[in-house]
N, C-alpha and C positions, 0 to 999 in steps of 0.2 A: 213301498207307500209307507206311509206315514200314520202311526196308530196311538189310541193312548190307553191304559189302563189303569183304573181304579181298583185299589186292592184294600180289604179289611181283614186284619187278624186277629183275634182274640186270643185270650189265653195267660199265660205265665210268659209275658214279652216285653215288662216293660221294668227297669232296672237288672238288665241280662245282656247288654249291651245289642241287642236286636235291631235300632235303628241305624247304628254304626255299619253292621255287617250289610245291611240292604243296602247303604250309602255305599259302600266298597263296591257292592256286586253291580249296582246301577251304573257307577261310575266306571269301571272297567269295561263297560257296553257302552257307553257316552249317551246313556240314556240322563234325558232331562227332567227335573220336576220338582216336588217337594213329598217330606218323609215328616210325619208328625206322631207324637202320642196322645190319643185322644179318650175318653171316656169308655170308648168302644174299645180300646188296643191299639194297634197301630194300621196308622193308615198311609198309604203310599199312592202318590199320583203320578205317573210314570210315560213319557212321551218318546218315542223312538223306532228307528222301522219294525216293520211284523218280527224281518229273523232276527231283533236286535231283541223285542220285546220275550219272543218264545224262547229265546237262549236264555233270559232273565229268572221266566218262571221254570225254565229244564232245572237252571243251577239253584234256586231258592233253598231247596231241604239242604240241598250240601254245606253253606253257610251258617243254618240257623246256631246261635250258641250253644253250646253244651247244658246249659241250666235254663234255658228258652223251652217251653211246650205250648205248643198252638192247639187250641181249642176247637177251632173254626176259621176256616177264611172264605172269601168270598172275594171272586174276581169278575169285573164287568169293565166291558168298552166303554170309554167316555168321550165326549168332544175336547177338541185339541185346545190345548188354554195357549199351543207356542211358547214355552217354557224354555228363556236362553241361559237358564243354569238348572244343577241339580242344587239344593238344601234340606237341612235338617232343622223343620221351624219346631216354634215355640208350642207347647199343649194347647190343643182345645179345650174346651170343657162338655159339656151337655148334660140332658137331662137324665139317659140310660148310661148305669155303669156297667161294663160287659168287661172289664178287666180284672185280675187279680195280680196284687202285689207282690215281691219273692220273697222269700224267706233270708232271713237274715245268714250270710254267707261266712266260710270259713275262709282264712287267708289262703290265694291260691299260690301256686309253685314260681310263679312268675316276680310278684310282690315278695315273697322271702327270700328270693336272689339278689332281688334290691334292697330288703333290706339290710342285708349284710355285705352287700358290695359298696367298701370305703370311697370308692369314682363313684354310686349314684349320690345326687343328690336328696334321698330319700332313706340315705342310709341310718338307722338306726330312729328313726321315728316312728312310732309306736300305731302312728292312721292312716299308714301305708293303703293305701286300697285302689281297686282300677273296675272296669266295666265285669271283671269276672269275680270280684269277689268284695267285703265289707259288708256296713251294715243297709237293713233296706226295709225289714218291717218293722223294724223297733223306732226308726229315726223318719218315718214318712211324717208328714202332719197332713197331707189330701193331697186324694187323686186327680188327673193322673199324676205320674211318676214325673218330677224334674226337680232340678237343683232348688231353685225356689220352693217346693213343696215339699220340704226335708227340712232337719233342723242345719244344717250345710249352708241354708240361706245367713246364718250367723256369720259364715264366717266366706269375706270377701278372695276371690281367688287373685293371687298374687300375677305378675306379669309371664310367667312362667307354667306357672298353672293353666292359668287361661290361654296362653299356646297351645296345649297340650291337648286343653279341653277342645279347640275348635277345630284340631288337624286332623283330618280322616287320615292320616296316615301312623298315627299314634296310636296304643294302644288304650289309653285315657280318652279318646275322642267323645265329646258328653258321656263321662265315667262322672255318676252325680257327687258320689262322696269321695270328688279328688281333692287333695289336700297336699299342703309340704309344711316343712318346719317354718315358714316364712308364714303363711297367711292359715293354718288349719290349726286345730285342737291342740291344747301342752297339758302336761300332768302335772302335778304336787300331790306332794309325800309329807303328811301333818301326822303329829302324835294324835292321842287318846283325846284332849283337849281343842284340836281342831284347828292348833298351830301350823302352821307352813315351816316344813325343817328344810325341803329343796324340790328344785323344781326343772322338768324338763328332764333329759336322759340321768340325771345324777337322783332323780326319785326314785329310778328301777336299780339305781347300783343302791343306794339306800334302802331300800326296801328288799332285796336281794341280800343283804346284810343282815335284816332283821329278820326274815327267816331262819337264816344260818343261825342265828343265835335263841329259836323257839321262839321267837315270837308271835302273835294271833295277828294276822293281816286283814282289813277289808280292804278288797280292790272292787273298784269300778270298771266291771266289762264291758262287754257288746249289748248286753240285753238285760245288765243288772248287778246285782252286788256277790263276788264270791267272798266267802270266808277263806283265809289259807292259814296252813300252820306244816309245819316238816310231818311227812308222812314217818319217817323212819323215825322218829321221836314220842316217847310212850307216855312221859309228862305232856308233852305239849299237846298231844292230844287227849288225853286224859281231860286239863285242863278247859280245852276247846268242848268238851263235850257237856262236860260241868256247868262251863259258863252259856252256853246256847240251851242246857236243858232237854240235851239228846242224851238219852239213857242209854241205850243199845243199838239203835240207826245205824246203820251202817254208813260210813263216809265213801263220797267217789275220791280218787286221788289221779293226778295230773302229772305224767309223763314227758319228761323233754323230751323223749327220740322213741323212735320204734328201737332203738336197740336199749335203752335202759328200762324201754316196756317189758321187753321178753325176759331181762334178768328176774323178773317180778311173777307175771301171769303166763298161761298158757293162752298164745293166739295163732292163727294161721294166718293165712294170703286173704282170703276172704275176710276174716275179720280187721286186719287193715287196712285193705281197699275201703273198709267202712268207717273205722275211724279216720282216716285222712284224705277222706271224703270233703263236697262242701257244707255237708250236713253236721259231721263231726261230732256224733252223739258221746253221749257215756256208754260203754258198752259193761258189760255183767262178763266176766269170764272167770275160767277156772285160777285161782290163788297158788302160787307154789310156796306160800307160807314162808315168806322173808319179810316181811311187816309185819308190827304188832298187830296179832290178833282183834285187838278193842277196835280196829278200824271195822270191821266186821264179825264181831262177836259170833262163834258156832255157826259160822257158815265156811264151805269150801270156794268161795267166788267172793269177787272184789270187783267194783264199779271202777273202770276206767278209762280214761281220756288223752286225749295230746290237747297241746295248745294249738287253739285254734283262732287266734287273733295274733296280730303282730304285738299286742300290749304284753299277751302271757308267752310268746315264743322270746321275746327279749326277757322278759323276768326268768324263764327257766334255762335261759342259755348261759348264766351268771352264777347258777346253786348246781351243784353235782347231785344233789338228792329230788325225789319227787316227791310233789306235795297234796295234800288234804283241800282238795276244793268243791268245798258244799255251800249251799245257798245260803246268800248272806240275809237272812232274817228270823224273828223273832219266833219260837217254836206256836205253833197256832197263828200265825201273821203271814201277811204273802211277803213275795220277794221285795226286797228295797230295791229301788233304783233311781232315786234323787239323793243329790247330796248332802242334804240339810238333814234328812229322815235317817240318812245311814248318819252321820255324828252325832244325831239324837239318839236313834235308837241302838248305836253299834257300838257306842262309847266305852258302853259296860264289856262289853265280849273283847275289841280289836285294841290293842295293846297300838296300832298304827292303821292309818287309810291312804291309799294311794289312788285318789280321784286323777279325773279330767273334766273340761269344761267343754264338752260334747255331750247335749241331753240326749237323754232315751225318753222318747214319746209312748212306748210300751211296755213294761218287760216280760220276759218270758224266762223261763224256768231252761236250764240243760235237759233236754230230749234223751230218755234211758232207752235203750235195748238190750234183751237177754239173749245170749249166745245156746242154742242148744244144738243137738246131734246134726239135724237137716235145715239148718237157717238160723233164722235170728226170729225172736219174737220182742214184737214193741211194747213196751210199758209204760211209758211217758211219753207222750206226742208235744213237742214242743218246738223250742229254737232249732232253726237247719228245717224245720218240717210246716209247721205252719207258719202264713195261711194256706199251703197248695191245696186246691181242692181236690176231692175225690169227682173226677167229671164223669156224672151217669150216664145210662144210656137213653132213662124218659127223663124228660122236662116238666118242673112243677107247674100247676098252672096259678102258685101264690106263693108269697114270700116267707116262708117258714121258721122260727124260732125253735128250738129243740134246747130245755134248759137242763137234760139232764139228771144226776142222782145228786146222794149226799157229798159221798166221797171223793178222792181224785176225779173233782169235777169238771166238768170242760161244757160248754153250750155251743149247739151248729146253727149256722144258718144255709137253709135250702133256697140257692137262687138261682132259678131259671136251673139247667140240669148241672149245678155246682153245688156240691155239700162241704160247707166249709167248715172245719171244726178249729174251735179255741184252742189257746195254749192251755196247757194245765193249770188247774186253778187252785188245785187244793183241794182240802177238805171245809165246808163251809159251817164250821160249827162253833162260829167267834164271828164277832161285828165285824170286826177288821176283813175276813175274807167274805161277809156276805157284802157288806160295800163296796169291795172291790170288785166282784160277780155284776153289779150291776152298774158299775162305774165304766167294765169291761165292755158287758153288752151295748150300752150309750156308744163307746167309741166305735165298736164295728158298725153300728149300724148308720155312723156319723160318715164313716171313713168309706162305706160301699155305697150310701146314698137310698138304702133303702128304707122300707115300713113294714113295719110285719100288719100280715095278713093272718095267719094262725099260729097261736103256741100250742106247745107239745110239753107233755112233762110225765113223771113219773105217777104211779098208780099211789105213792106209800103217802098218807096223810099228813104226814109230819116232817119230811122233808123239806128246809125252807126251801127248796126249788119248786115244789108243788105249791106252797104257800104264794109264792112270788107268783108264779106262772098265774093263777088263779086271778089275784090283785091285779096284774097288769094288764089283763083278758078285758078283767072288768073295767079299768081305767080308759083303755082302749075303743071298749064296744066290738072285740071282737073274739072271733070262736077261741076257746082251749078242752084240749083233748089228751085224754091219760093213759099211756102204753104200758103194759104190764113188764115189769123190770127183765126179767128172762129172755122173752119174746124181743124185749129191745136190744137183748145181748146177739140176741140170731141174726138180727135183721141189719145191725152194724157189719157182721162178718158178711151179708148179701149186698150191701151195699160197697163193701168193700170189692167186692169179685165181678159186681155189675151184674149180678143175679135179680131178675124176677121170676117170684117164685110160681110160675105157670103150672111144675108139676113137684110135685109131694116132695119135702128136705126134711129129713131128723133133726133137729138140733139137741144137741149136748149143751145145755146150760147149767154148770156146776159153779158158783162162786160162794158168797160168804151167805149174806141174807139178801133177799128180795120179798117185796110183799107182792103175796100172790090174791088170786081173784077168790080166793074163798078166807080172806085174812088171815091166814098163815104166814110165817115167813120162810117163802123156798129156797131153794138153793143147790137143790140135785134133781133137775130136769130132765127129762126127754119129752119135745115139744116137736107136735106135727106143724108144718109149716106149709100152708098152700094159700095162694091169693094172699089176700090180706088178713088171712084167719089162723087160729092157730088153733090146737088142742092138745091138751096135758095128756098122753101116753102112760110114760112110767113115771114113780118119783122115788127117793129114799124115805123108806120106814121114817115117819117125823119121831121127832123125841121134844123134851122138853130146854127153854135156855134159863138156866134158873137163875132169876133176879135181871133177866132180858141184857137188858146193854153192858150190864157188870158182867156176865157170863162170858161177850165177846175178847173182854180184857184178860180175865180169871179161867184158864181153859180149863184148873179143875174142876169148875162148878160142871163146865158141857162133859167132862168123864164121867162128875158123879152121874150127872140126868143118865147117860148110857147105862152105866152099870146097875142104877135102881130099875132102869125099865127092865135090865134081864135079872138082876136076883133080889130086887127091891130091898126089904132091911137086913137082907145078909151079909151084905158088904161089911157090917161091921166087923164081922169075924175075917174079913181079908188083910193078907199082907203087904201092902203095894205101899211105893215110895210116896206118892201123894198121899194117902188117907193119913201118912203122920203127919202131915202140914197141918190136919185139921183137930180141933179139940171135939170130944163126945158132942158137945152142945151144940158148936154150930152143925155137924152132923144131924143134927138133930134136927132143927131147923130149919136145913135144906132138905130134908127127906120131906118135911111138911110142908115145904114149898112146892118140892114136884106132886107129892099126895093130891094134893089141892089145886095145886094150877095157880100160886099164889104169883101175880107179876110174873108169870114164868111161861112165857108164849111157846107156841109149839114151830119148829122148823123142822125145812126137811133138806137141810143143808150138807152137801158133803164138805164145805169150805169148813162149819161148824165143828163135823165128823171128825175132821185131819185136826185139829186143835185137840179133839178128846183124845185121841191117839196118840198125840205128840205128849200130851199130861200122862197117859196112863204107861207111856215107856219111857217117864221122868225124863222127856229131850228139853220139853217146856213147859211152864205152869204158867206164863203170862203172854198176853201180846201187847208189848210196849211200844209197839209199833204194826200198823197191819202188816197181817202177814206172819209174822216174826216166828211163830209156831211153826207153822208150815214149810217156811222156809230152813228151819234147821232141821225136820224130819227132812227134806229134798235133800238136804248138803249130803246124808247119810247112805242115800241110794247107790248103790253095786248093781250097775246092769248085768254084772256075771249071774247076778242071783234069778233065777226065773221059777221060783216057788210060790205059791199066793196062798191064799186062806179061800173059804170055802164060805157061799153066799145062797142068799134061795130067794126068787121070783115067782111070787104070788099075788094074783089080782092086783095086777100092775103095778104093785110094788119092790122094792130092791130093800129085802130083809138081812140088815145089818150084824145080827143076832152070832151067826154061826164065822163071820170074820172076827169078831172082837172076842170069842168063846177060844176061836184058834190062837189069836195072837197071845191072849192072858194064857194059853198051856203051851206054847211056845219056849223051849226054853233057850234058844238059840242069840247070839250078841243084836247089840241094836240095830248094824246095820240086815241083818238081816231080817229082820221083823220089819223093820223102816221100808225096808226094798218088798218084801213080799205084800205089805198092807198096799203100795201103791201100784204092784204088779196086779192087787186084785181090783182094784179101780178101774183097771184097764179092761178087765173079763169082764168085769161088771157092764161098759159098755160096749163092748162086742156082743157081749150075750140080749142084751136087746135090741143091738142093730138086728142081730139073726132075728129074732123073733118080729121085730117090726118089717122087714124084708125091704127098705126103703132103700137107694143106692145109694143116694149121693146123703153126705154126713157133714154138719157142720159143726165145729168143736169150739165154745166159747165161754165167757165166763173165767172170774178170778183165779179159780182152780186152774187153767188152761195157761196161767202163767210157771205153771210148775214142770221144767224141759222135760226132767227124764219120762213125767207121766206121759206126757205132750207125745212123744218118741214114742215109746210104748204103745200108745193107741193108734196114732199112726201108722205103727208097722203092721200091727194085727187088722185093721180093720182093711187096710190096704193088699194083706194078703188074703183077705177074704173076698178079696173083690169088688167093695167099695172104693167111692170116690171120696176123697177126706178135703175137707176146707177148715182153712188154717190160716189165724189172722198173720197178716204181714205186715200192713200198713195202717190199719186202726186197732188200739189196743185194745187185748182181751177180757178187760177188766171193766169198772165202772166208768173211764175215762171216754170208753167206746159207746156207753150208753144213748146220749145226746144224738149219735151218728145215727144210731139206729131208730132211736123217737123220730127224727126227720125224714128217713126212708121213710115208715109207718105212712106219712103224709102224705107222699109222692103214691104209695102203692093202695091208698085209699083212692085217689084221683083214677088209679091204672085199673082198679076193681070195683069201681065205684057200684054197679049193679049186684056184687059179692054182700052175705050178709057179714056185721061187723061183728067181732068177737064182743060179748058186754062186760067193760070194766067194773059192773057188780056185781056185789056178792051178796 
């Protein structure tokens, strides 16, 4: 008996070869019908015998492409239309958009084999791609996903490519980024004045030669520009640092292949699986110290990655050294992705440019992951991960825009049950980054075809995101709510794990600073989470930040504040290295600032306490980039050191005075003292958890990027019977704040009858 079904599938199903996979399966079973992309996903209307239809549905899960992810599938019988054939049709639009664009994908093994096969017509072609790899999110103009909806519409298919595109037996059947040397994008190699020196494959050879000689090259990649230079040449690295204004911030290094990678860093098979995955992030691993120390000054680790585009692969194949591959931008400005802007802004940095004529629609930095003993910590979620949504168990009743924090900014859209987190947008301290923030929000709203009904921001009144959210809400006449910073950190982790906090959870939220309900700067918090409420159970003993924002950069000021709290003016008689860097006049001024509270806000931040310890130990006196002092202290950690320092818990406050006294009295080397201090933080977490007695513990906040600290906390808490939640997908730093803010909006609906915490103080 003949029957027909209507199959509706939503999720990551466009741009992964999903329709070709359905087509091949249906064709093998002699089914007739139509398969198309729509604004709701993939729709297939298929006709055949009951047995054939049943076999199709049975085999469907086995043929789904590896990059695809089904969020929902509806199957219903429908009336027969008596199709005579089976076809993939062009996309249909629609008012409702229930489909997610795929992240940009690293070159696949099949394309890499073809790339170096002299008999293949795409031999050495830097834009080779297929249904399993290549540009996706960065080159989509609109949805649904078709070639005409991407920048590839500017490149007409040659007869050979068109034949592959239309052949069900070919692996490039309906591969939208399909191209070849005859019809696709091309390369150009230019000098710093913008004069074309060579084109096509010759451009790669000339670029390799320039790098060999120590030149700085700006390369237009998959999702933006990289600045490249030899990673084994100290003079070249220093020149790039000086030109880019990058004082001590580490550079990431790209290696030719796994063999070369193993020469310079310590990696295992799990690390390699991640590095060669379609996501291809930068992975922070332990360095073997064979490259110039200036790449990651004062650190024992290095950010590494493998060539993830055919262009990078071809270039590194022609050189025998690793290269620095850092974001192509001016310090404090967004990633550059357009040719004219690159030639204008990077001409003072780069000696040469390697450009191509495939436009980039939206820029994305490289994603960054950090290795730890028990897995990996997400540090920056961007290319390869964005815009894959976090699929929630509950559905929001409205479209929510959450705008995140001031640093490591992301924004998030909550559409139905999909939490869509933007790419990393950097720190919003300049006009350029603020305009970029607005531009990308507008782009997302247009791409997903949604209108914001609720906007969520941080409590901090001086954050650009807070001010922008208030203005945007007023302009649209929609509600604006604010969520406390550390509560948002915990909620981001709960969103990632799909947890609705119907039972109590203890959130340990440690970071630099975040605006608290009492108007002080929090950062060492133990929060009781239940429903849509939270309660601050314990926190670090507060201290002052001498000079406010200046203390975040100048860690000597934080160390001084800590010592003033313990010894008052008596510290003048102490012989500590960092005190020698201050004149008597400076010391007196800072003491009176501390005593009067002038421009010295109060904080309970463990991140700032770590800065103070780093200065007290003479490890680092300045944060020239976010987290520098903490990272240098972390680099000294010795897991064989089991000792710690005392601390006191009284009246819901963790008193660090015994810890600092123990640290100052310890005559051991730096490694021992740094290790014992981090061990003490782990013991504080365990002690509070034991007092509170809640089974589920959530570890979050920027301090949780410290791998040995998180490892030790997880070990000790689990050993004592606690269930420990740790970030795997959403960064624990401020890059996750917007996700937590959006999740709060969902919890508002889920626990509508519960009194909300008051953001007033």
